[in-house]
LOFIVEX-924452 format. One record per residue (C-alpha): residue in three letters; x, y, z; residue number from 1. Coordinates in pm, 1 decimal. Layout:
N
R  aa        u        v        w   i
R ALA        X        Y        Z NUM
...
This chain:
437
R  aa        u        v        w   i
R MET      0.0      0.0      0.0   1
R ILE    114.0    353.2    -79.3   2
R VAL     44.8    599.3    203.4   3
R LEU     15.9    963.0     94.0   4
R GLN     62.2   1212.4    377.5   5
R ILE    -79.8   1547.4    270.0   6
R GLY    -34.8   1875.7    451.0   7
R GLN    108.0   1944.9    795.6   8
R CYS   -155.6   1739.7    978.5   9
R GLY   -124.6   1446.4    735.7  10
R ILE    253.1   1440.9    771.6  11
R GLN    244.6   1448.0   1151.9  12
R VAL    -10.0   1167.6   1170.2  13
R GLY    164.4    968.7    896.6  14
R GLN    498.2    981.8   1075.1  15
R SER    334.9    866.4   1399.6  16
R LEU    178.1    580.7   1204.1  17
R PHE    504.5    459.7   1054.7  18
R LYS    684.5    490.1   1388.6  19
R SER    410.4    273.4   1538.0  20
R ILE    453.7     16.2   1260.8  21
R GLU    834.5     21.9   1290.3  22
R SER    805.5    -52.7   1661.8  23
R GLU    645.3   -384.9   1564.8  24
R LEU    930.2   -498.8   1340.0  25
R PRO   1127.0   -789.1   1492.5  26
R GLY   1497.7   -710.3   1493.3  27
R ASN   1423.2   -361.5   1357.5  28
R SER   1440.7   -492.4   1000.6  29
R LEU   1185.0   -450.4    726.2  30
R CYS   1021.1   -777.0    628.2  31
R TYR    718.2   -907.9    440.8  32
R PRO    432.6   -817.4    446.0  33
R LEU    518.9   -479.7    600.7  34
R SER    773.7   -425.7    324.2  35
R LYS    476.5   -356.9     92.7  36
R PHE    422.0    -15.3    254.8  37
R GLN    563.0    294.4     90.4  38
R GLN    512.3    657.4    183.2  39
R ILE    483.4    977.6    -17.0  40
R ILE    503.3   1303.4    178.5  41
R VAL    344.9   1613.7     26.1  42
R ASP    298.0   1968.6    152.0  43
R THR    260.8   2306.3    -13.4  44
R GLU    480.9   2462.7    253.4  45
R ARG    831.8   2340.3    183.5  46
R LYS    957.3   2399.3    538.4  47
R THR    713.7   2139.5    678.6  48
R TRP    829.1   1838.6    480.3  49
R GLN   1193.5   1949.7    493.9  50
R ARG   1178.0   1947.2    873.3  51
R HIS   1033.3   1596.3    869.5  52
R LEU   1299.1   1487.8    619.7  53
R ARG   1568.1   1594.2    866.3  54
R GLU   1394.5   1434.5   1165.3  55
R ASN   1294.2   1106.1    999.6  56
R SER   1577.4   1041.1    755.0  57
R GLU   1640.7    694.3    902.7  58
R THR   1296.5    547.7    837.8  59
R LEU   1299.2    186.9    713.8  60
R PHE   1016.0    239.7    466.3  61
R PRO   1069.1    369.8    111.4  62
R THR    985.4    741.0    122.4  63
R LEU    941.9   1005.9   -144.7  64
R TYR    920.2   1376.2    -60.8  65
R VAL    737.1   1595.2   -311.4  66
R ASP    812.7   1967.5   -320.4  67
R GLY    476.3   2144.3   -333.1  68
R GLY    608.3   2499.4   -306.9  69
R SER    646.6   2737.5    -15.6  70
R SER    328.3   2945.2      1.5  71
R GLY     72.2   2708.0    156.0  72
R ARG   -292.6   2714.5     53.4  73
R GLY   -433.6   2973.3    290.8  74
R ASN   -678.7   2733.6    461.7  75
R ASN   -885.5   2750.2    142.7  76
R TRP  -1018.9   2436.5    -28.4  77
R ALA  -1055.3   2611.9   -364.4  78
R PHE   -696.6   2740.1   -357.5  79
R GLY   -567.3   2390.6   -283.5  80
R TYR   -788.8   2226.4   -543.8  81
R ALA   -707.9   2480.2   -817.2  82
R ASP   -340.3   2370.0   -811.2  83
R LEU   -238.2   2679.9  -1005.4  84
R GLU    128.6   2576.1  -1001.6  85
R GLY     70.5   2222.4  -1129.1  86
R HIS    216.8   2041.4   -826.6  87
R VAL    -33.3   1757.8   -854.7  88
R GLU    154.9   1629.0  -1161.0  89
R ASN    473.6   1601.9   -954.0  90
R VAL    288.0   1398.8   -694.5  91
R LEU    136.1   1170.9   -957.1  92
R GLU    477.1   1114.0  -1112.8  93
R SER    616.5   1012.2   -773.7  94
R TYR    313.9    792.1   -722.9  95
R ARG    366.8    626.0  -1062.3  96
R ARG    727.2    543.9   -969.9  97
R SER    611.9    391.8   -640.3  98
R VAL    348.5    180.7   -816.2  99
R GLU    599.2     53.2  -1071.0 100
R ALA    843.2    -40.5   -793.7 101
R GLN    589.0   -279.9   -643.7 102
R SER    544.9   -639.7   -752.1 103
R SER    168.3   -588.2   -733.9 104
R TYR    -47.7   -282.3   -678.8 105
R ASP   -354.0   -287.4   -455.2 106
R GLY   -431.9     69.8   -361.2 107
R CYS   -347.4    366.7   -144.1 108
R MET   -433.2    554.3    172.6 109
R LEU   -443.5    933.1    201.3 110
R ILE   -391.7   1089.0    544.4 111
R HIS   -498.7   1452.6    570.8 112
R SER   -709.2   1710.3    750.6 113
R ILE  -1035.1   1837.4    603.1 114
R ALA  -1015.1   2178.6    773.6 115
R GLY   -733.3   2359.3    591.4 116
R GLY   -637.8   2416.5    230.9 117
R THR   -370.3   2161.9    142.8 118
R GLY   -521.2   1857.0    310.1 119
R SER   -875.8   1932.1    195.3 120
R GLY   -835.1   2100.6   -144.3 121
R PHE   -510.6   1955.6   -275.2 122
R GLY   -610.6   1620.5   -122.9 123
R SER   -943.1   1633.3   -309.3 124
R ARG   -765.5   1702.5   -636.0 125
R LEU   -534.4   1405.8   -576.8 126
R VAL   -822.2   1171.3   -491.6 127
R GLU   -996.9   1270.9   -812.8 128
R ARG   -689.1   1210.6  -1027.4 129
R LEU   -598.9    883.8   -856.2 130
R ARG   -947.4    750.7   -919.3 131
R ASP   -918.5    842.5  -1289.0 132
R ASP   -566.3    704.0  -1333.5 133
R TYR   -583.0    387.6  -1118.7 134
R LEU   -932.5    249.0  -1152.6 135
R LYS   -850.3    -94.8  -1010.4 136
R GLY   -682.3     28.6   -693.3 137
R TYR   -875.5    109.3   -378.5 138
R ILE   -863.2    454.4   -221.0 139
R PHE   -873.9    488.9    157.2 140
R ASN   -906.6    827.6    321.4 141
R SER   -803.5    883.7    681.6 142
R ALA   -945.9   1229.4    744.3 143
R VAL   -895.7   1437.9   1058.0 144
R VAL  -1211.5   1633.0   1144.2 145
R PRO  -1152.8   1980.6   1299.0 146
R PHE  -1259.6   2086.2   1646.4 147
R ALA  -1619.1   2209.2   1657.3 148
R SER  -1502.1   2518.4   1844.9 149
R GLY  -1320.6   2626.2   1531.1 150
R GLU   -970.7   2600.8   1387.1 151
R THR  -1010.4   2826.5   1082.1 152
R ALA  -1288.3   3058.9    961.3 153
R LEU  -1337.9   2847.0    648.8 154
R GLN  -1326.1   2502.7    809.2 155
R HIS  -1696.4   2422.3    758.3 156
R TYR  -1683.6   2504.5    387.0 157
R ASN  -1355.5   2314.8    347.2 158
R SER  -1495.9   2012.7    529.1 159
R LEU  -1813.5   2014.1    320.4 160
R LEU  -1626.0   2023.8     -9.9 161
R SER  -1364.5   1772.8     97.4 162
R LEU  -1623.5   1521.8    220.6 163
R SER  -1824.1   1553.0   -102.2 164
R TRP  -1511.9   1480.8   -309.7 165
R MET  -1419.7   1180.9    -96.6 166
R GLN  -1776.0   1051.1   -116.9 167
R ARG  -1757.6   1072.4   -494.3 168
R HIS  -1411.6    925.0   -553.8 169
R SER  -1301.7    717.4   -250.2 170
R ASP  -1393.7    365.1   -142.4 171
R PHE  -1349.7    408.7    232.6 172
R ILE  -1359.9    727.4    441.6 173
R GLY  -1216.6    697.4    791.1 174
R LEU  -1314.3    992.5   1011.7 175
R PHE  -1108.2   1096.7   1315.0 176
R PRO  -1283.7   1385.9   1495.6 177
R ASN  -1040.8   1588.8   1705.3 178
R ASP  -1311.6   1649.0   1966.2 179
R MET  -1372.5   1276.0   2013.9 180
R MET  -1001.5   1191.5   2040.9 181
R MET   -943.4   1481.4   2280.1 182
R SER  -1228.3   1378.5   2512.8 183
R SER  -1121.1   1012.9   2503.6 184
R ILE   -766.2   1091.5   2613.4 185
R GLN   -887.6   1346.0   2867.5 186
R ARG  -1100.0   1071.5   3025.4 187
R GLN   -784.1    859.5   3046.4 188
R PHE   -611.9   1135.6   3245.4 189
R THR   -913.2   1160.0   3474.9 190
R HIS   -929.4    784.2   3526.6 191
R TYR   -559.6    698.1   3565.0 192
R VAL   -380.3   1016.7   3672.2 193
R ASN   -607.9   1278.6   3826.1 194
R ARG   -846.4   1032.5   3996.3 195
R GLY  -1110.2   1290.9   4082.7 196
R SER   -863.4   1573.1   4141.9 197
R ALA   -959.5   1921.5   4024.6 198
R LYS   -624.8   1937.6   3847.0 199
R THR   -637.0   1828.4   3482.8 200
R ASP   -345.5   1746.8   3252.9 201
R LYS   -336.4   1891.8   2906.0 202
R VAL   -381.7   1661.3   2610.4 203
R SER    -93.2   1713.2   2369.0 204
R LEU    -84.8   1695.5   1991.9 205
R ASP    136.6   1388.3   2027.7 206
R ASP   -141.9   1219.5   2225.5 207
R LEU   -392.3   1284.4   1945.5 208
R ASN   -150.9   1168.4   1676.0 209
R GLY    -58.4    861.5   1881.2 210
R TYR   -423.2    763.7   1923.9 211
R LEU   -494.6    799.4   1552.6 212
R ALA   -176.0    613.1   1456.8 213
R HIS   -262.5    325.6   1690.7 214
R CYS   -610.0    290.5   1537.2 215
R LEU   -463.2    274.3   1187.7 216
R SER   -161.4     55.9   1265.1 217
R THR   -366.3   -217.0   1434.8 218
R MET   -582.5   -225.4   1123.7 219
R LEU   -285.8   -235.7    882.7 220
R LEU    -55.3   -476.3   1066.8 221
R PRO    -55.2   -842.7    951.7 222
R LEU   -243.1  -1106.3   1146.3 223
R HIS   -145.3  -1457.8   1254.0 224
R ALA   -465.6  -1658.8   1261.6 225
R ALA   -556.0  -1850.4   1577.6 226
R GLU   -845.3  -2050.2   1718.0 227
R TYR   -933.0  -2205.0   2051.3 228
R LYS  -1057.3  -2564.9   2060.8 229
R ASP  -1083.5  -2809.6   2348.8 230
R GLY   -875.5  -2589.1   2574.5 231
R GLN   -591.5  -2559.1   2320.0 232
R ILE   -482.0  -2260.1   2113.0 233
R ALA   -402.4  -2346.2   1752.2 234
R MET   -179.2  -2079.5   1595.9 235
R GLN    -76.8  -2009.2   1238.9 236
R LEU    292.5  -1939.9   1292.4 237
R LYS    395.6  -1898.2    929.5 238
R ASP    272.6  -1673.8    650.9 239
R PRO     81.4  -1404.5    842.2 240
R THR   -220.8  -1263.9    663.1 241
R PRO   -138.8   -919.6    522.1 242
R PHE   -379.3   -628.3    525.3 243
R ASP   -650.9   -680.9    262.4 244
R GLY   -799.9   -347.7    161.3 245
R TRP  -1075.0   -482.8    -60.7 246
R ASP  -1189.7   -723.6    208.9 247
R LEU  -1221.1   -437.9    458.7 248
R ILE  -1407.9   -221.0    207.5 249
R GLN  -1652.5   -500.1    134.7 250
R ARG  -1704.1   -552.8    507.7 251
R MET  -1726.6   -192.1    622.3 252
R THR  -1909.1    -17.0    337.2 253
R PRO  -2209.5   -234.9    248.1 254
R LEU  -2384.6     64.2     84.0 255
R PRO  -2230.6    318.3   -157.6 256
R THR  -2393.6    611.5     23.4 257
R CYS  -2268.4    501.2    366.6 258
R LYS  -1889.9    475.4    370.4 259
R LEU  -1799.1    694.7    668.1 260
R VAL  -1610.6    473.7    913.1 261
R SER  -1524.7    549.2   1276.2 262
R PHE  -1243.0    410.2   1491.3 263
R ALA  -1160.2    347.1   1854.9 264
R SER   -884.6    160.0   2033.3 265
R SER   -738.9     68.6   2369.1 266
R TYR   -456.8    320.3   2310.5 267
R LEU   -311.1    456.6   2631.8 268
R SER   -123.0    785.4   2636.4 269
R ARG    251.6    744.9   2688.0 270
R HIS    230.8   1007.0   2962.1 271
R ILE     -9.2    781.8   3153.6 272
R GLU    201.0    469.9   3096.0 273
R ASN    513.2    645.5   3224.2 274
R SER    340.5    786.4   3533.3 275
R ASN    188.5    447.8   3626.3 276
R ARG    480.0    212.1   3575.8 277
R SER    415.8     43.3   3910.8 278
R HIS     70.5    -58.5   3786.3 279
R VAL    174.5   -168.1   3438.9 280
R HIS     27.3   -515.3   3498.8 281
R VAL   -317.0   -355.0   3512.7 282
R PHE   -277.1   -226.9   3157.9 283
R THR   -230.0   -581.4   3022.9 284
R ASP   -540.0   -727.0   3186.8 285
R TRP   -806.0   -811.4   2926.2 286
R ASP  -1091.5   -679.4   3140.4 287
R GLU   -910.5   -347.7   3172.7 288
R ILE   -818.5   -336.9   2802.7 289
R THR  -1182.5   -399.2   2710.4 290
R SER  -1307.2   -129.8   2948.8 291
R ARG  -1048.5    115.9   2820.4 292
R THR  -1155.5     51.3   2460.1 293
R ILE  -1517.5    119.2   2552.4 294
R ARG  -1420.4    440.5   2735.3 295
R ASN  -1227.3    552.1   2426.9 296
R LEU  -1534.7    500.4   2209.3 297
R GLY  -1658.9    835.9   2320.6 298
R ILE  -1993.3    948.2   2452.3 299
R SER  -2284.2    986.8   2212.3 300
R PRO  -2476.6   1315.5   2228.6 301
R PRO  -2796.5   1308.9   2439.0 302
R GLY  -3078.9   1135.6   2255.0 303
R VAL  -2844.3    980.8   1998.6 304
R LYS  -2824.4    602.3   1984.8 305
R ARG  -2572.2    410.0   1776.9 306
R ASN  -2697.6    163.3   1520.0 307
R CYS  -2417.2    -30.9   1356.6 308
R LEU  -2416.3   -104.0    984.4 309
R SER  -2088.4   -296.5   1007.0 310
R SER  -1797.0   -346.1   1241.4 311
R ARG  -1466.6   -522.9   1282.4 312
R ILE  -1297.1   -584.9   1615.2 313
R TYR   -919.5   -644.6   1613.5 314
R ILE   -786.3   -841.7   1912.4 315
R ARG   -406.9   -857.2   1921.2 316
R GLY   -173.9  -1039.1   2160.4 317
R ALA   -423.9  -1306.3   2269.7 318
R GLN   -173.3  -1578.1   2360.8 319
R GLY   -282.3  -1707.2   2699.0 320
R PRO   -604.6  -1876.3   2807.7 321
R ASP   -708.3  -1565.7   3006.3 322
R TYR   -847.4  -1416.7   2683.8 323
R TRP   -973.2  -1727.2   2507.7 324
R ARG  -1178.8  -1862.7   2795.1 325
R ARG  -1379.6  -1540.4   2804.1 326
R ALA  -1354.1  -1431.7   2440.6 327
R SER  -1728.6  -1419.4   2382.1 328
R HIS  -1773.3  -1202.8   2693.0 329
R PHE  -1523.7   -942.5   2570.8 330
R THR  -1656.2   -922.7   2214.5 331
R SER  -2024.8   -912.9   2316.7 332
R LYS  -1950.4   -636.9   2567.6 333
R ILE  -1785.6   -427.4   2296.7 334
R GLN  -2048.4   -503.0   2034.8 335
R SER  -2326.1   -394.1   2271.1 336
R LYS  -2159.2    -52.9   2302.1 337
R LEU  -2129.5    -23.6   1924.3 338
R GLY  -2508.4    -43.0   1902.5 339
R ALA  -2764.1   -270.1   1745.4 340
R ALA  -2621.6   -448.3   1441.2 341
R ILE  -2834.1   -394.0   1129.9 342
R ASP  -2698.1   -719.3    986.9 343
R PRO  -2478.1   -940.9   1208.9 344
R ALA  -2320.4  -1083.8    892.8 345
R PHE  -2129.5   -754.3    857.6 346
R CYS  -1987.4   -766.7   1211.5 347
R ASP  -1682.4   -981.9   1275.1 348
R THR  -1384.8  -1023.5   1507.6 349
R LEU  -1024.0  -1094.7   1407.6 350
R VAL   -803.9  -1245.0   1678.4 351
R ALA   -424.1  -1272.0   1661.5 352
R PRO   -202.1  -1445.6   1920.4 353
R PHE     82.3  -1199.9   1843.3 354
R HIS     45.8   -824.8   1835.0 355
R ALA    212.7   -817.8   1492.7 356
R LEU    511.2  -1021.7   1369.1 357
R ASP    719.8  -1063.4   1683.5 358
R PRO    609.6  -1372.8   1884.1 359
R LYS    810.9  -1245.7   2182.1 360
R SER    612.7   -923.4   2207.5 361
R ALA    398.9   -888.8   2521.8 362
R LYS    176.0   -619.0   2374.5 363
R LYS   -200.5   -655.0   2388.9 364
R SER   -460.3   -430.7   2230.6 365
R ILE   -813.9   -402.2   2102.6 366
R SER   -915.3   -177.8   1813.8 367
R LEU  -1251.0   -111.0   1653.7 368
R CYS  -1345.1    -15.1   1302.2 369
R PHE  -1718.0     51.3   1262.7 370
R ASN  -1969.1    213.0   1029.5 371
R SER  -2261.8    348.3   1228.3 372
R THR  -2518.2    623.0   1268.0 373
R GLU  -2274.8    789.5   1511.1 374
R THR  -2161.6   1018.4   1228.4 375
R LEU  -2511.8   1162.8   1176.5 376
R PRO  -2497.5   1447.5   1435.4 377
R TYR  -2173.5   1578.0   1283.8 378
R LEU  -2305.0   1555.7    926.4 379
R VAL  -2632.6   1728.9   1011.3 380
R SER  -2453.8   2003.6   1204.8 381
R LEU  -2208.2   2059.2    918.7 382
R ALA  -2488.3   2083.0    661.1 383
R GLU  -2683.2   2332.5    873.4 384
R LYS  -2381.1   2554.8    940.6 385
R CYS  -2280.4   2561.0    574.7 386
R GLU  -2634.7   2631.7    460.1 387
R ARG  -2670.1   2927.9    699.8 388
R THR  -2339.6   3085.1    603.1 389
R MET  -2405.8   3029.0    231.8 390
R LYS  -2742.9   3205.8    254.0 391
R ALA  -2569.5   3497.0    423.0 392
R GLY  -2304.5   3499.4    148.7 393
R ALA  -2029.4   3480.8    410.3 394
R TYR  -1675.9   3401.6    292.6 395
R MET  -1791.1   3294.9    -55.8 396
R HIS  -1564.0   3550.3   -223.1 397
R TRP  -1258.5   3362.1    -96.8 398
R TYR  -1359.5   3067.1   -313.9 399
R GLU  -1471.4   3272.9   -613.4 400
R LYS  -1108.6   3386.1   -654.4 401
R TYR  -1001.5   3032.5   -750.1 402
R VAL  -1310.4   2855.3   -884.9 403
R GLY  -1284.6   2845.4  -1261.2 404
R ALA   -928.9   2985.6  -1252.8 405
R GLY   -764.8   2969.9  -1590.7 406
R HIS  -1076.7   3007.0  -1806.0 407
R ALA  -1341.6   3270.5  -1867.1 408
R GLY  -1668.5   3224.6  -1681.6 409
R ASP  -1896.9   3348.1  -1410.4 410
R ALA  -1699.6   3266.2  -1094.6 411
R VAL  -1990.4   3361.2   -868.0 412
R ALA  -2233.3   3123.9  -1041.3 413
R GLU  -1974.8   2844.5  -1061.8 414
R THR  -1895.7   2878.7   -692.4 415
R GLN  -2263.3   2864.5   -601.6 416
R CYS  -2307.2   2554.6   -818.2 417
R LEU  -2001.8   2393.1   -654.3 418
R PHE  -2143.6   2442.7   -306.0 419
R ASP  -2495.4   2338.4   -404.1 420
R ASP  -2362.7   2011.7   -545.0 421
R ALA  -2154.6   1950.0   -231.4 422
R LEU  -2455.2   2015.2     -6.2 423
R GLU  -2671.1   1782.6   -213.0 424
R SER  -2404.5   1511.8   -184.3 425
R LEU  -2393.1   1556.1    193.6 426
R ARG  -2773.0   1542.6    221.9 427
R THR  -2773.1   1214.4     28.1 428
R VAL  -2526.9   1067.7    278.6 429
R ILE  -2735.3   1197.2    570.2 430
R SER  -3046.5   1042.9    419.5 431
R GLY  -2864.5    711.6    374.3 432
R TYR  -2771.2    695.4    744.1 433
R GLN  -3112.4    817.4    862.8 434
R ASP  -3266.1    504.5    711.1 435
R PHE  -3099.0    305.5    991.2 436
R VAL  -3191.5    526.4   1287.0 437
């Protein structure tokens, strides 16, 4: 798989992801099937990727850095999408070289934010071109959703346009809301560190990136199959099963209008692990890992109930009988929190005796990948905010500057048509999920 890291947010998350994967390599050497991963790093502010080139020059994975200029994209989807300097061709050329270097091509993942200009606009342009040029390869999006309190003045417009482009051209859209990740880690501090104290620790950007990277890495890492029969664990020690993108797409996106996927995991902040070293045994107890995963799921808004279209539970590090004897208890407890399953045939659990490839690793974790009505409140809120600001004509002129750039035309009318189409696309998705409420 080729992993494109787009914009400052995409690069930060992508580097956390590959550090997480590298930590699973036995003997710190790249081996199959992890050797299939390649990364392409793109930003329209040269200083960002140059800094990461200096800091991560010793990565084991093949890496290409694409110079996207030095000006940035002004937190404007239209500016990023317009690609006035033609940088998208440089990215596609690097992508072509990466594809040709592989023995077989399956697809790609794009990691980006949907709030700013590079991740949303330039990322949308790339998704569109990749779909046109590589029809047989899947396209995953791992999209970071901005804080509801506001990160940029244009974030709602950027998010609307970016989501509509992903809905049109991608096969799988993983959403990582900053608010959800922040509250999940804050609850960890309350539970493990503060313990009812009025003092609260600050959640760092590294905590958010680490949580997101853990969710993705446990999905991407290979699996050794195992089963429990007559009190014995039968393990598949050779030929681990590599990540199968098409299988996950088929499982998680049963309907073309409903392909927004959420994540959760048993990730524990490094700050908490370091401050509780004397209780490290608690963190490896399966009851505690299950409870922590459920806490990290987040709290649904009042009156909102999850209904699950599809789900996959990843259990890693299940070597001893302490998990297997109570496996059904753990999975049913998690599934009940995910909500009523629309069709149980689309809900499964993958269990691996090793966390990844190293049989000596003592790591244990649970991660969830699920498609549910949980995304509805965010989608409805986004549509309402965009509709209000569009009626007021607020900020539209920032997009009119770049829509239709390079050819004569009515920029105002084209911009209005662009937003109307994006809103209609979002309403179709909302309608699709409302059928399961």
